[in-house]
C-alpha positions as CSV (number, residue, x, y, z in Angstrom):
1,M,-102.7,-100.1,-71.8
2,T,-101.7,-102.7,-74.9
3,N,-98.7,-104.2,-75.4
4,K,-98.1,-102.1,-78.5
5,D,-98.6,-99.2,-76.3
6,F,-96.2,-100.3,-73.7
7,F,-93.6,-101.0,-76.1
8,V,-94.2,-97.7,-77.7
9,Q,-93.7,-96.0,-74.3
10,T,-90.7,-97.6,-73.2
11,W,-89.3,-97.7,-76.8
12,D,-89.6,-93.7,-77.1
13,R,-88.1,-93.6,-73.5
14,E,-85.2,-95.1,-74.4
15,Q,-84.5,-93.4,-77.6
16,A,-82.7,-90.4,-75.8
17,K,-80.5,-92.9,-73.7
18,F,-79.1,-94.0,-76.9
19,D,-78.4,-90.7,-78.0
20,R,-76.7,-89.9,-75.1
21,V,-74.6,-92.8,-75.1
22,M,-73.6,-92.2,-78.5
23,D,-72.6,-88.7,-77.9
24,A,-70.5,-89.5,-75.2
25,L,-68.3,-91.7,-77.0
26,P,-64.8,-90.0,-77.9
27,A,-64.5,-89.7,-81.7
28,D,-60.9,-89.9,-81.9
29,R,-61.2,-93.2,-80.0
30,L,-63.6,-94.9,-82.0
31,D,-61.2,-98.0,-82.7
32,Y,-61.3,-98.7,-79.2
33,R,-61.8,-102.2,-77.9
34,P,-61.6,-103.9,-74.1
35,H,-60.1,-107.0,-75.6
36,P,-59.3,-108.6,-79.0
37,E,-62.1,-110.5,-79.5
38,S,-64.4,-107.7,-78.6
39,R,-66.3,-105.2,-80.8
40,S,-64.6,-102.0,-81.4
41,A,-66.6,-98.6,-80.5
42,A,-67.5,-97.9,-83.8
43,E,-68.5,-101.9,-84.7
44,M,-70.9,-101.4,-81.4
45,A,-72.2,-97.9,-82.7
46,T,-72.5,-99.5,-86.3
47,L,-74.7,-102.3,-84.9
48,L,-77.1,-100.3,-82.8
49,A,-77.7,-98.1,-86.1
50,R,-78.3,-101.2,-88.0
51,E,-80.3,-103.3,-85.8
52,Q,-82.9,-99.8,-85.8
53,E,-82.6,-100.2,-89.5
54,M,-83.6,-103.7,-89.6
55,L,-86.9,-102.4,-87.1
56,V,-87.3,-100.5,-90.1
57,G,-87.4,-103.4,-93.0
58,M,-89.3,-105.6,-90.5
59,I,-92.2,-103.2,-90.5
60,D,-92.7,-102.8,-93.8
61,R,-91.6,-106.0,-95.2
62,A,-92.5,-108.8,-92.2
63,E,-88.8,-110.2,-92.3
64,V,-85.5,-109.2,-91.2
65,H,-82.5,-110.1,-92.5
66,L,-79.4,-110.2,-90.0
67,R,-75.5,-110.0,-90.6
68,D,-72.4,-109.0,-89.4
69,F,-71.9,-105.2,-90.4
70,G,-68.5,-104.7,-89.2
71,S,-67.8,-100.9,-88.7
72,E,-68.8,-98.2,-90.8
73,D,-68.2,-94.3,-91.1
74,F,-69.3,-93.0,-87.5
75,A,-71.1,-89.8,-88.7
76,E,-73.0,-91.9,-90.9
77,M,-73.9,-94.6,-88.9
78,R,-75.4,-91.4,-86.1
79,S,-77.3,-90.2,-89.3
80,L,-78.4,-93.5,-90.3
81,W,-79.8,-94.2,-86.1
82,R,-81.7,-90.7,-86.6
83,T,-83.1,-91.5,-89.9
84,S,-84.5,-95.0,-88.7
85,T,-85.3,-93.8,-85.0
86,Q,-87.7,-91.4,-87.0
87,G,-88.7,-94.1,-89.4
88,V,-89.7,-96.6,-86.6
89,R,-91.4,-93.8,-84.8
90,E,-93.9,-93.1,-87.8
91,R,-94.7,-97.2,-88.8
92,L,-94.9,-98.0,-84.7
93,K,-97.7,-94.9,-85.3
94,K,-99.4,-96.7,-88.0
95,L,-99.0,-100.0,-86.8
96,D,-102.4,-101.8,-86.0
97,A,-103.3,-105.0,-83.7
98,A,-103.3,-107.2,-86.6
99,A,-100.0,-106.0,-87.8
100,W,-98.6,-105.7,-84.6
101,Q,-99.3,-109.7,-84.2
102,R,-98.3,-110.6,-88.0
103,P,-95.8,-113.1,-88.3
104,V,-92.1,-112.2,-89.1
105,K,-89.7,-114.2,-90.8
106,F,-85.9,-113.7,-88.9
107,F,-83.2,-114.8,-91.9
108,M,-79.4,-115.5,-91.0
109,G,-77.3,-116.4,-94.1
110,G,-79.9,-116.7,-96.3
111,K,-82.4,-118.9,-93.9
112,V,-85.2,-118.7,-92.0
113,I,-83.7,-119.1,-88.2
114,N,-87.2,-118.4,-86.5
115,E,-90.9,-116.8,-87.1
116,A,-92.4,-114.9,-84.8
117,P,-95.1,-112.1,-84.3
118,T,-93.5,-108.5,-85.0
119,S,-94.1,-107.7,-81.1
120,D,-91.7,-110.7,-80.0
121,L,-88.9,-109.5,-82.2
122,M,-89.7,-105.8,-81.2
123,W,-89.2,-106.3,-77.9
124,G,-86.6,-108.7,-78.4
125,F,-84.4,-106.0,-80.6
126,L,-85.2,-103.6,-78.1
127,H,-83.7,-105.6,-75.2
128,D,-80.8,-107.1,-77.4
129,M,-79.9,-103.0,-78.3
130,I,-80.3,-101.9,-74.7
131,H,-77.6,-104.7,-73.8
132,H,-75.4,-103.3,-76.6
133,R,-75.6,-100.0,-75.2
134,G,-74.7,-101.2,-71.9
135,Q,-71.9,-102.7,-73.2
136,L,-70.7,-99.7,-75.3
137,T,-71.0,-97.8,-71.5
138,T,-68.5,-99.7,-70.4
139,Y,-66.3,-98.6,-72.7
140,I,-66.3,-94.6,-72.7
141,R,-64.4,-94.0,-69.7
142,P,-61.3,-96.3,-71.1
143,M,-61.5,-94.2,-74.3
144,G,-61.4,-91.0,-72.3
145,G,-65.1,-90.1,-72.3
146,K,-67.8,-89.3,-69.4
147,V,-70.4,-91.7,-68.9
148,P,-73.9,-90.0,-69.1
149,S,-76.9,-90.5,-67.0
150,I,-79.1,-93.6,-68.4
151,Y,-81.5,-94.6,-65.7
152,G,-79.9,-92.3,-63.0
153,P,-76.8,-90.6,-62.3
154,S,-73.4,-91.8,-63.4
155,A,-70.4,-91.3,-61.6
156,D,-69.5,-89.0,-63.9
157,A,-72.9,-87.3,-64.1
158,A,-73.8,-87.3,-60.8
159,P,-74.0,-83.9,-59.0
160,A,-70.7,-82.7,-56.8
161,R,-71.0,-83.9,-53.2
């Protein structure tokens, strides 16, 4: 199995977990933040959707432009998440070995802060998204929701004893 094949397999497996977490967020509590310096639930969902959107652009143009996204309409972000998930899926199918190793420029504030192969940045983004998904799961219970199963049953999703 190639690195790209392993990535695609891992990425596909993680997508349903992202959906379960986003679906578990109580829509009337998206302003929740555990600390004044923390992102709100809406900002976290926006970040995840926009990161996924950046992956589409990265594959298409070999560059990533990172910026602060703030908070956007949750329904629009859920739609963007689904659209960009499909966009990444379609592009990964077409990505050959040379494109998987193609250098990508990573911009922040209009300046290149990193240049790395597509493969490195794809893995980096996936790990960052998993990290933020984990943060978001800690918001769900205080928001009044139930934490879904991710890698195994949560206390909220465990079978009754």
